[in-house]
mmCIF file of the protein (N, C-alpha, C, O) and its ligand, coordinates in Angstrom:
data_MODEL
# 
_entry.id   MODEL 
# 
loop_
_entity.id 
_entity.type 
_entity.pdbx_number_of_molecules 
1 polymer     1 
2 non-polymer 1 
# 
_entity_poly.entity_id                      1 
_entity_poly.type                           'polypeptide(L)' 
_entity_poly.nstd_linkage                   no 
_entity_poly.nstd_monomer                   no 
_entity_poly.pdbx_seq_one_letter_code       
;(UNK)(UNK)(UNK)(UNK)(UNK)(UNK)(UNK)(UNK)(UNK)(UNK)(UNK)(UNK)(UNK)(UNK)(UNK)(UNK)
(UNK)(UNK)(UNK)(UNK)(UNK)(UNK)(UNK)(UNK)(UNK)(UNK)(UNK)(UNK)(UNK)(UNK)(UNK)(UNK)
(UNK)(UNK)(UNK)(UNK)(UNK)(UNK)(UNK)(UNK)(UNK)(UNK)(UNK)(UNK)(UNK)(UNK)(UNK)(UNK)
(UNK)(UNK)(UNK)(UNK)(UNK)
;
_entity_poly.pdbx_seq_one_letter_code_can   XXXXXXXXXXXXXXXXXXXXXXXXXXXXXXXXXXXXXXXXXXXXXXXXXXXXX 
_entity_poly.pdbx_strand_id                 A 
# 
loop_
_entity_poly_seq.entity_id 
_entity_poly_seq.num 
_entity_poly_seq.mon_id 
_entity_poly_seq.hetero 
1 1  UNK n 
1 2  UNK n 
1 3  UNK n 
1 4  UNK n 
1 5  UNK n 
1 6  UNK n 
1 7  UNK n 
1 8  UNK n 
1 9  UNK n 
1 10 UNK n 
1 11 UNK n 
1 12 UNK n 
1 13 UNK n 
1 14 UNK n 
1 15 UNK n 
1 16 UNK n 
1 17 UNK n 
1 18 UNK n 
1 19 UNK n 
1 20 UNK n 
1 21 UNK n 
1 22 UNK n 
1 23 UNK n 
1 24 UNK n 
1 25 UNK n 
1 26 UNK n 
1 27 UNK n 
1 28 UNK n 
1 29 UNK n 
1 30 UNK n 
1 31 UNK n 
1 32 UNK n 
1 33 UNK n 
1 34 UNK n 
1 35 UNK n 
1 36 UNK n 
1 37 UNK n 
1 38 UNK n 
1 39 UNK n 
1 40 UNK n 
1 41 UNK n 
1 42 UNK n 
1 43 UNK n 
1 44 UNK n 
1 45 UNK n 
1 46 UNK n 
1 47 UNK n 
1 48 UNK n 
1 49 UNK n 
1 50 UNK n 
1 51 UNK n 
1 52 UNK n 
1 53 UNK n 
# 
loop_
_struct_asym.id 
_struct_asym.entity_id 
A 1 
B 2 
# 
loop_
_chem_comp.id 
_chem_comp.type 
_chem_comp.mon_nstd_flag 
UNK 'L-peptide linking' . 
ZN  non-polymer         . 
# 
_pdbx_entity_nonpoly.entity_id   2 
_pdbx_entity_nonpoly.name        ? 
_pdbx_entity_nonpoly.comp_id     ZN 
# 
_pdbx_nonpoly_scheme.asym_id         B 
_pdbx_nonpoly_scheme.entity_id       2 
_pdbx_nonpoly_scheme.mon_id          ZN 
_pdbx_nonpoly_scheme.ndb_seq_num     1 
_pdbx_nonpoly_scheme.pdb_seq_num     101 
_pdbx_nonpoly_scheme.auth_seq_num    101 
_pdbx_nonpoly_scheme.pdb_mon_id      ZN 
_pdbx_nonpoly_scheme.auth_mon_id     ZN 
_pdbx_nonpoly_scheme.pdb_strand_id   A 
_pdbx_nonpoly_scheme.pdb_ins_code    . 
# 
loop_
_atom_site.group_PDB 
_atom_site.id 
_atom_site.type_symbol 
_atom_site.label_atom_id 
_atom_site.label_alt_id 
_atom_site.label_comp_id 
_atom_site.label_asym_id 
_atom_site.label_entity_id 
_atom_site.label_seq_id 
_atom_site.pdbx_PDB_ins_code 
_atom_site.Cartn_x 
_atom_site.Cartn_y 
_atom_site.Cartn_z 
_atom_site.occupancy 
_atom_site.B_iso_or_equiv 
_atom_site.pdbx_formal_charge 
_atom_site.auth_seq_id 
_atom_site.auth_comp_id 
_atom_site.auth_asym_id 
_atom_site.auth_atom_id 
_atom_site.pdbx_PDB_model_num 
ATOM   1   N  N  . UNK A 1 1  ? 0.565   -38.872 53.017 1.00 0.00 ? 1   UNK A N  1 
ATOM   2   C  CA . UNK A 1 1  ? 0.384   -40.301 52.545 1.00 0.00 ? 1   UNK A CA 1 
ATOM   3   C  C  . UNK A 1 1  ? 0.561   -40.343 50.943 1.00 0.00 ? 1   UNK A C  1 
ATOM   4   O  O  . UNK A 1 1  ? -0.144  -39.663 50.197 1.00 0.00 ? 1   UNK A O  1 
ATOM   5   N  N  . UNK A 1 2  ? 1.510   -41.158 50.518 1.00 0.00 ? 2   UNK A N  1 
ATOM   6   C  CA . UNK A 1 2  ? 1.584   -41.202 49.097 1.00 0.00 ? 2   UNK A CA 1 
ATOM   7   C  C  . UNK A 1 2  ? 0.439   -41.754 48.375 1.00 0.00 ? 2   UNK A C  1 
ATOM   8   O  O  . UNK A 1 2  ? -0.390  -42.476 48.929 1.00 0.00 ? 2   UNK A O  1 
ATOM   9   N  N  . UNK A 1 3  ? 0.383   -41.407 47.088 1.00 0.00 ? 3   UNK A N  1 
ATOM   10  C  CA . UNK A 1 3  ? -0.651  -41.953 46.264 1.00 0.00 ? 3   UNK A CA 1 
ATOM   11  C  C  . UNK A 1 3  ? -0.030  -42.527 44.926 1.00 0.00 ? 3   UNK A C  1 
ATOM   12  O  O  . UNK A 1 3  ? 0.944   -42.005 44.385 1.00 0.00 ? 3   UNK A O  1 
ATOM   13  N  N  . UNK A 1 4  ? -0.621  -43.544 44.484 1.00 0.00 ? 4   UNK A N  1 
ATOM   14  C  CA . UNK A 1 4  ? 0.029   -44.295 43.325 1.00 0.00 ? 4   UNK A CA 1 
ATOM   15  C  C  . UNK A 1 4  ? -0.421  -43.508 41.953 1.00 0.00 ? 4   UNK A C  1 
ATOM   16  O  O  . UNK A 1 4  ? -1.625  -43.340 41.758 1.00 0.00 ? 4   UNK A O  1 
ATOM   17  N  N  . UNK A 1 5  ? 0.371   -43.110 41.171 1.00 0.00 ? 5   UNK A N  1 
ATOM   18  C  CA . UNK A 1 5  ? -0.090  -42.682 39.978 1.00 0.00 ? 5   UNK A CA 1 
ATOM   19  C  C  . UNK A 1 5  ? -0.186  -43.878 38.893 1.00 0.00 ? 5   UNK A C  1 
ATOM   20  O  O  . UNK A 1 5  ? 0.759   -44.605 38.587 1.00 0.00 ? 5   UNK A O  1 
ATOM   21  N  N  . UNK A 1 6  ? -1.330  -43.941 38.433 1.00 0.00 ? 6   UNK A N  1 
ATOM   22  C  CA . UNK A 1 6  ? -1.670  -44.944 37.532 1.00 0.00 ? 6   UNK A CA 1 
ATOM   23  C  C  . UNK A 1 6  ? -2.363  -44.534 36.335 1.00 0.00 ? 6   UNK A C  1 
ATOM   24  O  O  . UNK A 1 6  ? -2.945  -43.449 36.309 1.00 0.00 ? 6   UNK A O  1 
ATOM   25  N  N  . UNK A 1 7  ? -2.346  -45.453 35.160 1.00 0.00 ? 7   UNK A N  1 
ATOM   26  C  CA . UNK A 1 7  ? -3.182  -45.128 34.024 1.00 0.00 ? 7   UNK A CA 1 
ATOM   27  C  C  . UNK A 1 7  ? -4.358  -46.012 34.220 1.00 0.00 ? 7   UNK A C  1 
ATOM   28  O  O  . UNK A 1 7  ? -4.301  -47.162 34.656 1.00 0.00 ? 7   UNK A O  1 
ATOM   29  N  N  . UNK A 1 8  ? -5.490  -45.338 33.839 1.00 0.00 ? 8   UNK A N  1 
ATOM   30  C  CA . UNK A 1 8  ? -6.812  -46.038 34.114 1.00 0.00 ? 8   UNK A CA 1 
ATOM   31  C  C  . UNK A 1 8  ? -7.587  -46.159 32.796 1.00 0.00 ? 8   UNK A C  1 
ATOM   32  O  O  . UNK A 1 8  ? -7.589  -45.222 31.998 1.00 0.00 ? 8   UNK A O  1 
ATOM   33  N  N  . UNK A 1 9  ? -8.224  -47.269 32.566 1.00 0.00 ? 9   UNK A N  1 
ATOM   34  C  CA . UNK A 1 9  ? -9.103  -47.283 31.518 1.00 0.00 ? 9   UNK A CA 1 
ATOM   35  C  C  . UNK A 1 9  ? -10.559 -47.213 31.963 1.00 0.00 ? 9   UNK A C  1 
ATOM   36  O  O  . UNK A 1 9  ? -10.963 -48.011 32.809 1.00 0.00 ? 9   UNK A O  1 
ATOM   37  N  N  . UNK A 1 10 ? -11.242 -46.436 31.515 1.00 0.00 ? 10  UNK A N  1 
ATOM   38  C  CA . UNK A 1 10 ? -12.749 -46.100 31.750 1.00 0.00 ? 10  UNK A CA 1 
ATOM   39  C  C  . UNK A 1 10 ? -13.468 -46.672 30.491 1.00 0.00 ? 10  UNK A C  1 
ATOM   40  O  O  . UNK A 1 10 ? -13.340 -46.115 29.400 1.00 0.00 ? 10  UNK A O  1 
ATOM   41  N  N  . UNK A 1 11 ? -14.138 -47.661 30.637 1.00 0.00 ? 11  UNK A N  1 
ATOM   42  C  CA . UNK A 1 11 ? -15.165 -48.154 29.506 1.00 0.00 ? 11  UNK A CA 1 
ATOM   43  C  C  . UNK A 1 11 ? -16.580 -47.868 29.802 1.00 0.00 ? 11  UNK A C  1 
ATOM   44  O  O  . UNK A 1 11 ? -17.151 -48.298 30.805 1.00 0.00 ? 11  UNK A O  1 
ATOM   45  N  N  . UNK A 1 12 ? -17.089 -47.185 28.966 1.00 0.00 ? 12  UNK A N  1 
ATOM   46  C  CA . UNK A 1 12 ? -18.635 -46.918 29.178 1.00 0.00 ? 12  UNK A CA 1 
ATOM   47  C  C  . UNK A 1 12 ? -19.413 -48.173 28.710 1.00 0.00 ? 12  UNK A C  1 
ATOM   48  O  O  . UNK A 1 12 ? -19.277 -48.717 27.614 1.00 0.00 ? 12  UNK A O  1 
ATOM   49  N  N  . UNK A 1 13 ? -20.219 -48.535 29.669 1.00 0.00 ? 13  UNK A N  1 
ATOM   50  C  CA . UNK A 1 13 ? -21.099 -49.710 29.367 1.00 0.00 ? 13  UNK A CA 1 
ATOM   51  C  C  . UNK A 1 13 ? -22.317 -49.387 28.528 1.00 0.00 ? 13  UNK A C  1 
ATOM   52  O  O  . UNK A 1 13 ? -23.053 -50.268 28.084 1.00 0.00 ? 13  UNK A O  1 
ATOM   53  N  N  . UNK A 1 14 ? -22.503 -48.081 28.323 1.00 0.00 ? 14  UNK A N  1 
ATOM   54  C  CA . UNK A 1 14 ? -23.671 -47.886 27.541 1.00 0.00 ? 14  UNK A CA 1 
ATOM   55  C  C  . UNK A 1 14 ? -23.406 -47.759 26.003 1.00 0.00 ? 14  UNK A C  1 
ATOM   56  O  O  . UNK A 1 14 ? -24.207 -48.175 25.167 1.00 0.00 ? 14  UNK A O  1 
ATOM   57  N  N  . UNK A 1 15 ? -22.192 -47.138 25.688 1.00 0.00 ? 15  UNK A N  1 
ATOM   58  C  CA . UNK A 1 15 ? -22.007 -46.799 24.220 1.00 0.00 ? 15  UNK A CA 1 
ATOM   59  C  C  . UNK A 1 15 ? -20.738 -47.639 23.816 1.00 0.00 ? 15  UNK A C  1 
ATOM   60  O  O  . UNK A 1 15 ? -20.547 -47.937 22.637 1.00 0.00 ? 15  UNK A O  1 
ATOM   61  N  N  . UNK A 1 16 ? -19.944 -47.983 24.739 1.00 0.00 ? 16  UNK A N  1 
ATOM   62  C  CA . UNK A 1 16 ? -18.697 -48.675 24.552 1.00 0.00 ? 16  UNK A CA 1 
ATOM   63  C  C  . UNK A 1 16 ? -17.546 -47.917 24.375 1.00 0.00 ? 16  UNK A C  1 
ATOM   64  O  O  . UNK A 1 16 ? -16.464 -48.494 24.264 1.00 0.00 ? 16  UNK A O  1 
ATOM   65  N  N  . UNK A 1 17 ? -17.622 -46.758 24.334 1.00 0.00 ? 17  UNK A N  1 
ATOM   66  C  CA . UNK A 1 17 ? -16.244 -45.773 24.293 1.00 0.00 ? 17  UNK A CA 1 
ATOM   67  C  C  . UNK A 1 17 ? -15.360 -46.115 25.408 1.00 0.00 ? 17  UNK A C  1 
ATOM   68  O  O  . UNK A 1 17 ? -15.770 -46.535 26.490 1.00 0.00 ? 17  UNK A O  1 
ATOM   69  N  N  . UNK A 1 18 ? -14.095 -45.916 25.095 1.00 0.00 ? 18  UNK A N  1 
ATOM   70  C  CA . UNK A 1 18 ? -12.965 -46.251 25.986 1.00 0.00 ? 18  UNK A CA 1 
ATOM   71  C  C  . UNK A 1 18 ? -12.301 -44.847 26.215 1.00 0.00 ? 18  UNK A C  1 
ATOM   72  O  O  . UNK A 1 18 ? -12.232 -44.060 25.271 1.00 0.00 ? 18  UNK A O  1 
ATOM   73  N  N  . UNK A 1 19 ? -11.851 -44.547 27.353 1.00 0.00 ? 19  UNK A N  1 
ATOM   74  C  CA . UNK A 1 19 ? -11.011 -43.590 27.773 1.00 0.00 ? 19  UNK A CA 1 
ATOM   75  C  C  . UNK A 1 19 ? -9.839  -44.102 28.490 1.00 0.00 ? 19  UNK A C  1 
ATOM   76  O  O  . UNK A 1 19 ? -9.963  -44.995 29.328 1.00 0.00 ? 19  UNK A O  1 
ATOM   77  N  N  . UNK A 1 20 ? -8.675  -43.562 28.189 1.00 0.00 ? 20  UNK A N  1 
ATOM   78  C  CA . UNK A 1 20 ? -7.496  -43.973 28.947 1.00 0.00 ? 20  UNK A CA 1 
ATOM   79  C  C  . UNK A 1 20 ? -7.072  -42.540 29.609 1.00 0.00 ? 20  UNK A C  1 
ATOM   80  O  O  . UNK A 1 20 ? -6.923  -41.495 28.975 1.00 0.00 ? 20  UNK A O  1 
ATOM   81  N  N  . UNK A 1 21 ? -6.926  -42.696 30.890 1.00 0.00 ? 21  UNK A N  1 
ATOM   82  C  CA . UNK A 1 21 ? -6.661  -41.323 31.730 1.00 0.00 ? 21  UNK A CA 1 
ATOM   83  C  C  . UNK A 1 21 ? -5.620  -41.668 32.620 1.00 0.00 ? 21  UNK A C  1 
ATOM   84  O  O  . UNK A 1 21 ? -5.493  -42.826 33.016 1.00 0.00 ? 21  UNK A O  1 
ATOM   85  N  N  . UNK A 1 22 ? -4.793  -40.668 32.997 1.00 0.00 ? 22  UNK A N  1 
ATOM   86  C  CA . UNK A 1 22 ? -4.024  -40.705 34.128 1.00 0.00 ? 22  UNK A CA 1 
ATOM   87  C  C  . UNK A 1 22 ? -4.592  -40.301 35.460 1.00 0.00 ? 22  UNK A C  1 
ATOM   88  O  O  . UNK A 1 22 ? -5.240  -39.262 35.593 1.00 0.00 ? 22  UNK A O  1 
ATOM   89  N  N  . UNK A 1 23 ? -4.335  -41.156 36.472 1.00 0.00 ? 23  UNK A N  1 
ATOM   90  C  CA . UNK A 1 23 ? -5.170  -40.862 37.632 1.00 0.00 ? 23  UNK A CA 1 
ATOM   91  C  C  . UNK A 1 23 ? -4.368  -41.325 38.731 1.00 0.00 ? 23  UNK A C  1 
ATOM   92  O  O  . UNK A 1 23 ? -3.228  -41.770 38.598 1.00 0.00 ? 23  UNK A O  1 
ATOM   93  N  N  . UNK A 1 24 ? -5.034  -41.203 39.905 1.00 0.00 ? 24  UNK A N  1 
ATOM   94  C  CA . UNK A 1 24 ? -4.449  -41.642 41.174 1.00 0.00 ? 24  UNK A CA 1 
ATOM   95  C  C  . UNK A 1 24 ? -5.304  -42.648 41.735 1.00 0.00 ? 24  UNK A C  1 
ATOM   96  O  O  . UNK A 1 24 ? -6.524  -42.649 41.574 1.00 0.00 ? 24  UNK A O  1 
ATOM   97  N  N  . UNK A 1 25 ? -4.572  -43.629 42.492 1.00 0.00 ? 25  UNK A N  1 
ATOM   98  C  CA . UNK A 1 25 ? -5.101  -44.742 43.005 1.00 0.00 ? 25  UNK A CA 1 
ATOM   99  C  C  . UNK A 1 25 ? -5.166  -44.401 44.587 1.00 0.00 ? 25  UNK A C  1 
ATOM   100 O  O  . UNK A 1 25 ? -4.145  -44.225 45.252 1.00 0.00 ? 25  UNK A O  1 
ATOM   101 N  N  . UNK A 1 26 ? -6.479  -44.328 45.118 1.00 0.00 ? 26  UNK A N  1 
ATOM   102 C  CA . UNK A 1 26 ? -6.535  -44.094 46.576 1.00 0.00 ? 26  UNK A CA 1 
ATOM   103 C  C  . UNK A 1 26 ? -7.491  -45.063 47.192 1.00 0.00 ? 26  UNK A C  1 
ATOM   104 O  O  . UNK A 1 26 ? -8.640  -45.265 46.799 1.00 0.00 ? 26  UNK A O  1 
ATOM   105 N  N  . UNK A 1 27 ? -6.848  -45.686 48.281 1.00 0.00 ? 27  UNK A N  1 
ATOM   106 C  CA . UNK A 1 27 ? -7.761  -46.726 48.976 1.00 0.00 ? 27  UNK A CA 1 
ATOM   107 C  C  . UNK A 1 27 ? -8.683  -47.488 47.984 1.00 0.00 ? 27  UNK A C  1 
ATOM   108 O  O  . UNK A 1 27 ? -9.898  -47.576 48.162 1.00 0.00 ? 27  UNK A O  1 
ATOM   109 N  N  . UNK A 1 28 ? -8.111  -47.962 47.065 1.00 0.00 ? 28  UNK A N  1 
ATOM   110 C  CA . UNK A 1 28 ? -8.819  -48.994 46.168 1.00 0.00 ? 28  UNK A CA 1 
ATOM   111 C  C  . UNK A 1 28 ? -9.849  -48.234 45.196 1.00 0.00 ? 28  UNK A C  1 
ATOM   112 O  O  . UNK A 1 28 ? -10.561 -48.889 44.435 1.00 0.00 ? 28  UNK A O  1 
ATOM   113 N  N  . UNK A 1 29 ? -9.897  -47.034 45.238 1.00 0.00 ? 29  UNK A N  1 
ATOM   114 C  CA . UNK A 1 29 ? -10.680 -46.473 44.103 1.00 0.00 ? 29  UNK A CA 1 
ATOM   115 C  C  . UNK A 1 29 ? -9.745  -45.456 43.341 1.00 0.00 ? 29  UNK A C  1 
ATOM   116 O  O  . UNK A 1 29 ? -8.675  -45.087 43.824 1.00 0.00 ? 29  UNK A O  1 
ATOM   117 N  N  . UNK A 1 30 ? -10.177 -45.063 42.222 1.00 0.00 ? 30  UNK A N  1 
ATOM   118 C  CA . UNK A 1 30 ? -9.360  -44.180 41.349 1.00 0.00 ? 30  UNK A CA 1 
ATOM   119 C  C  . UNK A 1 30 ? -10.135 -42.818 41.324 1.00 0.00 ? 30  UNK A C  1 
ATOM   120 O  O  . UNK A 1 30 ? -11.342 -42.589 41.245 1.00 0.00 ? 30  UNK A O  1 
ATOM   121 N  N  . UNK A 1 31 ? -8.951  -41.913 41.425 1.00 0.00 ? 31  UNK A N  1 
ATOM   122 C  CA . UNK A 1 31 ? -9.376  -40.447 41.212 1.00 0.00 ? 31  UNK A CA 1 
ATOM   123 C  C  . UNK A 1 31 ? -8.847  -40.028 39.865 1.00 0.00 ? 31  UNK A C  1 
ATOM   124 O  O  . UNK A 1 31 ? -7.622  -39.923 39.798 1.00 0.00 ? 31  UNK A O  1 
ATOM   125 N  N  . UNK A 1 32 ? -9.546  -39.771 38.783 1.00 0.00 ? 32  UNK A N  1 
ATOM   126 C  CA . UNK A 1 32 ? -9.207  -39.367 37.623 1.00 0.00 ? 32  UNK A CA 1 
ATOM   127 C  C  . UNK A 1 32 ? -9.657  -37.974 36.991 1.00 0.00 ? 32  UNK A C  1 
ATOM   128 O  O  . UNK A 1 32 ? -9.219  -37.407 35.990 1.00 0.00 ? 32  UNK A O  1 
ATOM   129 N  N  . UNK A 1 33 ? -10.611 -37.615 37.831 1.00 0.00 ? 33  UNK A N  1 
ATOM   130 C  CA . UNK A 1 33 ? -11.341 -36.300 37.467 1.00 0.00 ? 33  UNK A CA 1 
ATOM   131 C  C  . UNK A 1 33 ? -12.394 -36.440 36.269 1.00 0.00 ? 33  UNK A C  1 
ATOM   132 O  O  . UNK A 1 33 ? -13.037 -35.499 35.804 1.00 0.00 ? 33  UNK A O  1 
ATOM   133 N  N  . UNK A 1 34 ? -12.468 -37.871 35.815 1.00 0.00 ? 34  UNK A N  1 
ATOM   134 C  CA . UNK A 1 34 ? -13.450 -38.264 34.852 1.00 0.00 ? 34  UNK A CA 1 
ATOM   135 C  C  . UNK A 1 34 ? -15.020 -37.903 35.293 1.00 0.00 ? 34  UNK A C  1 
ATOM   136 O  O  . UNK A 1 34 ? -15.563 -38.311 36.319 1.00 0.00 ? 34  UNK A O  1 
ATOM   137 N  N  . UNK A 1 35 ? -15.589 -37.093 34.339 1.00 0.00 ? 35  UNK A N  1 
ATOM   138 C  CA . UNK A 1 35 ? -16.871 -36.629 34.667 1.00 0.00 ? 35  UNK A CA 1 
ATOM   139 C  C  . UNK A 1 35 ? -18.101 -37.456 34.188 1.00 0.00 ? 35  UNK A C  1 
ATOM   140 O  O  . UNK A 1 35 ? -18.978 -37.938 34.904 1.00 0.00 ? 35  UNK A O  1 
ATOM   141 N  N  . UNK A 1 36 ? -17.985 -37.524 32.801 1.00 0.00 ? 36  UNK A N  1 
ATOM   142 C  CA . UNK A 1 36 ? -19.019 -38.511 32.184 1.00 0.00 ? 36  UNK A CA 1 
ATOM   143 C  C  . UNK A 1 36 ? -18.603 -38.621 30.892 1.00 0.00 ? 36  UNK A C  1 
ATOM   144 O  O  . UNK A 1 36 ? -17.745 -37.886 30.402 1.00 0.00 ? 36  UNK A O  1 
ATOM   145 N  N  . UNK A 1 37 ? -19.266 -39.661 30.207 1.00 0.00 ? 37  UNK A N  1 
ATOM   146 C  CA . UNK A 1 37 ? -18.970 -40.047 28.891 1.00 0.00 ? 37  UNK A CA 1 
ATOM   147 C  C  . UNK A 1 37 ? -19.643 -39.222 27.993 1.00 0.00 ? 37  UNK A C  1 
ATOM   148 O  O  . UNK A 1 37 ? -20.608 -38.525 28.307 1.00 0.00 ? 37  UNK A O  1 
ATOM   149 N  N  . UNK A 1 38 ? -19.009 -39.309 26.562 1.00 0.00 ? 38  UNK A N  1 
ATOM   150 C  CA . UNK A 1 38 ? -19.713 -38.382 25.495 1.00 0.00 ? 38  UNK A CA 1 
ATOM   151 C  C  . UNK A 1 38 ? -21.092 -38.701 25.402 1.00 0.00 ? 38  UNK A C  1 
ATOM   152 O  O  . UNK A 1 38 ? -21.836 -37.863 24.893 1.00 0.00 ? 38  UNK A O  1 
ATOM   153 N  N  . UNK A 1 39 ? -21.543 -39.752 25.801 1.00 0.00 ? 39  UNK A N  1 
ATOM   154 C  CA . UNK A 1 39 ? -23.110 -40.218 25.772 1.00 0.00 ? 39  UNK A CA 1 
ATOM   155 C  C  . UNK A 1 39 ? -23.788 -39.690 26.924 1.00 0.00 ? 39  UNK A C  1 
ATOM   156 O  O  . UNK A 1 39 ? -24.983 -39.951 27.057 1.00 0.00 ? 39  UNK A O  1 
ATOM   157 N  N  . UNK A 1 40 ? -23.099 -38.875 27.908 1.00 0.00 ? 40  UNK A N  1 
ATOM   158 C  CA . UNK A 1 40 ? -23.700 -38.331 29.044 1.00 0.00 ? 40  UNK A CA 1 
ATOM   159 C  C  . UNK A 1 40 ? -23.986 -39.449 30.127 1.00 0.00 ? 40  UNK A C  1 
ATOM   160 O  O  . UNK A 1 40 ? -24.650 -39.221 31.138 1.00 0.00 ? 40  UNK A O  1 
ATOM   161 N  N  . UNK A 1 41 ? -23.481 -40.561 29.854 1.00 0.00 ? 41  UNK A N  1 
ATOM   162 C  CA . UNK A 1 41 ? -23.451 -41.643 30.984 1.00 0.00 ? 41  UNK A CA 1 
ATOM   163 C  C  . UNK A 1 41 ? -22.392 -41.225 31.879 1.00 0.00 ? 41  UNK A C  1 
ATOM   164 O  O  . UNK A 1 41 ? -21.251 -40.973 31.490 1.00 0.00 ? 41  UNK A O  1 
ATOM   165 N  N  . UNK A 1 42 ? -22.828 -41.147 33.225 1.00 0.00 ? 42  UNK A N  1 
ATOM   166 C  CA . UNK A 1 42 ? -21.742 -40.977 34.166 1.00 0.00 ? 42  UNK A CA 1 
ATOM   167 C  C  . UNK A 1 42 ? -21.784 -42.104 35.453 1.00 0.00 ? 42  UNK A C  1 
ATOM   168 O  O  . UNK A 1 42 ? -21.153 -41.886 36.488 1.00 0.00 ? 42  UNK A O  1 
ATOM   169 N  N  . UNK A 1 43 ? -22.408 -43.035 35.304 1.00 0.00 ? 43  UNK A N  1 
ATOM   170 C  CA . UNK A 1 43 ? -22.663 -44.054 36.282 1.00 0.00 ? 43  UNK A CA 1 
ATOM   171 C  C  . UNK A 1 43 ? -22.280 -45.456 35.987 1.00 0.00 ? 43  UNK A C  1 
ATOM   172 O  O  . UNK A 1 43 ? -21.631 -46.119 36.795 1.00 0.00 ? 43  UNK A O  1 
ATOM   173 N  N  . UNK A 1 44 ? -22.726 -45.979 34.686 1.00 0.00 ? 44  UNK A N  1 
ATOM   174 C  CA . UNK A 1 44 ? -22.458 -47.259 34.371 1.00 0.00 ? 44  UNK A CA 1 
ATOM   175 C  C  . UNK A 1 44 ? -21.188 -47.400 33.655 1.00 0.00 ? 44  UNK A C  1 
ATOM   176 O  O  . UNK A 1 44 ? -21.098 -47.494 32.431 1.00 0.00 ? 44  UNK A O  1 
ATOM   177 N  N  . UNK A 1 45 ? -20.272 -47.408 34.433 1.00 0.00 ? 45  UNK A N  1 
ATOM   178 C  CA . UNK A 1 45 ? -18.722 -47.462 33.837 1.00 0.00 ? 45  UNK A CA 1 
ATOM   179 C  C  . UNK A 1 45 ? -18.182 -48.474 34.429 1.00 0.00 ? 45  UNK A C  1 
ATOM   180 O  O  . UNK A 1 45 ? -18.484 -48.879 35.551 1.00 0.00 ? 45  UNK A O  1 
ATOM   181 N  N  . UNK A 1 46 ? -17.132 -49.053 33.499 1.00 0.00 ? 46  UNK A N  1 
ATOM   182 C  CA . UNK A 1 46 ? -16.223 -50.174 33.960 1.00 0.00 ? 46  UNK A CA 1 
ATOM   183 C  C  . UNK A 1 46 ? -14.877 -49.539 34.070 1.00 0.00 ? 46  UNK A C  1 
ATOM   184 O  O  . UNK A 1 46 ? -14.407 -49.023 33.056 1.00 0.00 ? 46  UNK A O  1 
ATOM   185 N  N  . UNK A 1 47 ? -14.147 -49.517 35.282 1.00 0.00 ? 47  UNK A N  1 
ATOM   186 C  CA . UNK A 1 47 ? -13.084 -48.827 35.509 1.00 0.00 ? 47  UNK A CA 1 
ATOM   187 C  C  . UNK A 1 47 ? -11.835 -49.814 35.874 1.00 0.00 ? 47  UNK A C  1 
ATOM   188 O  O  . UNK A 1 47 ? -11.951 -50.657 36.764 1.00 0.00 ? 47  UNK A O  1 
ATOM   189 N  N  . UNK A 1 48 ? -10.844 -49.679 35.256 1.00 0.00 ? 48  UNK A N  1 
ATOM   190 C  CA . UNK A 1 48 ? -9.751  -50.702 35.796 1.00 0.00 ? 48  UNK A CA 1 
ATOM   191 C  C  . UNK A 1 48 ? -8.381  -50.079 35.523 1.00 0.00 ? 48  UNK A C  1 
ATOM   192 O  O  . UNK A 1 48 ? -8.273  -49.249 34.621 1.00 0.00 ? 48  UNK A O  1 
ATOM   193 N  N  . UNK A 1 49 ? -7.407  -50.417 36.209 1.00 0.00 ? 49  UNK A N  1 
ATOM   194 C  CA . UNK A 1 49 ? -6.013  -50.043 36.085 1.00 0.00 ? 49  UNK A CA 1 
ATOM   195 C  C  . UNK A 1 49 ? -5.576  -50.497 34.802 1.00 0.00 ? 49  UNK A C  1 
ATOM   196 O  O  . UNK A 1 49 ? -5.988  -51.574 34.371 1.00 0.00 ? 49  UNK A O  1 
ATOM   197 N  N  . UNK A 1 50 ? -4.729  -49.736 34.101 1.00 0.00 ? 50  UNK A N  1 
ATOM   198 C  CA . UNK A 1 50 ? -4.154  -50.052 32.919 1.00 0.00 ? 50  UNK A CA 1 
ATOM   199 C  C  . UNK A 1 50 ? -2.568  -50.439 32.981 1.00 0.00 ? 50  UNK A C  1 
ATOM   200 O  O  . UNK A 1 50 ? -1.691  -49.579 33.070 1.00 0.00 ? 50  UNK A O  1 
ATOM   201 N  N  . UNK A 1 51 ? -2.353  -51.608 32.933 1.00 0.00 ? 51  UNK A N  1 
ATOM   202 C  CA . UNK A 1 51 ? -0.836  -52.045 33.077 1.00 0.00 ? 51  UNK A CA 1 
ATOM   203 C  C  . UNK A 1 51 ? -0.305  -52.402 31.674 1.00 0.00 ? 51  UNK A C  1 
ATOM   204 O  O  . UNK A 1 51 ? -0.523  -53.467 31.096 1.00 0.00 ? 51  UNK A O  1 
ATOM   205 N  N  . UNK A 1 52 ? 0.405   -51.390 31.215 1.00 0.00 ? 52  UNK A N  1 
ATOM   206 C  CA . UNK A 1 52 ? 1.183   -51.631 29.920 1.00 0.00 ? 52  UNK A CA 1 
ATOM   207 C  C  . UNK A 1 52 ? 2.718   -51.802 30.086 1.00 0.00 ? 52  UNK A C  1 
ATOM   208 O  O  . UNK A 1 52 ? 3.465   -50.889 29.735 1.00 0.00 ? 52  UNK A O  1 
ATOM   209 N  N  . UNK A 1 53 ? 3.174   -52.887 30.585 1.00 0.00 ? 53  UNK A N  1 
ATOM   210 C  CA . UNK A 1 53 ? 4.454   -53.025 30.916 1.00 0.00 ? 53  UNK A CA 1 
ATOM   211 C  C  . UNK A 1 53 ? 5.092   -53.966 29.862 1.00 0.00 ? 53  UNK A C  1 
ATOM   212 O  O  . UNK A 1 53 ? 6.285   -54.260 29.939 1.00 0.00 ? 53  UNK A O  1 
HETATM 213 ZN ZN . ZN  B 2 .  ? -20.891 -43.757 26.726 1.00 0.00 2 101 ZN  A ZN 1 
# 
């Protein structure tokens, strides 16, 4: 099964830091390998696909 390679923006809702990562889109969720923010937050994150066309 093919997966879509996408750029993903992860924004930390705790400290506001943003991360732009390459990941895969699978069944409506994103697999980026992202573990946690620099502030140790790993749960309160806003994740969205980054479309820079
Ligand atoms: Zn953070």
